[in-house]
C-alpha positions, 0 to 999 in steps of 0.5 A: 885454508884453501890448498891447491892440488899438488903438482908432481914436482912440488916439494916441501922442506922438513920444517914445512912438513913438520908444521903441517903435521904439528910435529917436531922437525926432529921427529921427521929426522928420527923417522927417516933414520928408522925408515918409517913415516913418509917417503922423502927425497935426498938430493944427490951428494948433499944432506938436503932433504925434501918431501914430495907433496904428493907423497905426503898427501898419499901418506895422509890418505893411507891414515885417514879413518872413519872412526876411532875403532877403524884400524885401517887396512891390515899390514901384509905379513911377509912369509918366512923364508924356509931353508932348502937342503942345498942352502938356497931359499924357497923363492930361489928354488921356485925360480931355478931353471 
C-alpha cells in the first residue's frame, strides 16, 4: 500500500485510525478518556473527534523499535515538589522576586 505524505491539515475519523492500528474504536475512546494514546482534536462545541494524520505518524515513530529488547527512550521523571516553609513550592521559591 502506498501512502502519500500527510498534509498539516489532514485529519482522520476515529474509525479510520482504529482500522489503521488494528484496534477497536472503543479502545481509542478509552485512551482519550484516560489521557493516553495519540493526540486528538475535539471540534469546538461538539462531540466530533478527529486525529491529525501528522500526530498519528509521530506517535507511531515514537514507538518504532529495532528489536524486541529495544524498550525505546526512557520516560522523563518528574521531580517531586518539596513543601517550603511559607507554603509555596520549590519552583515558586526559585522564581520569586
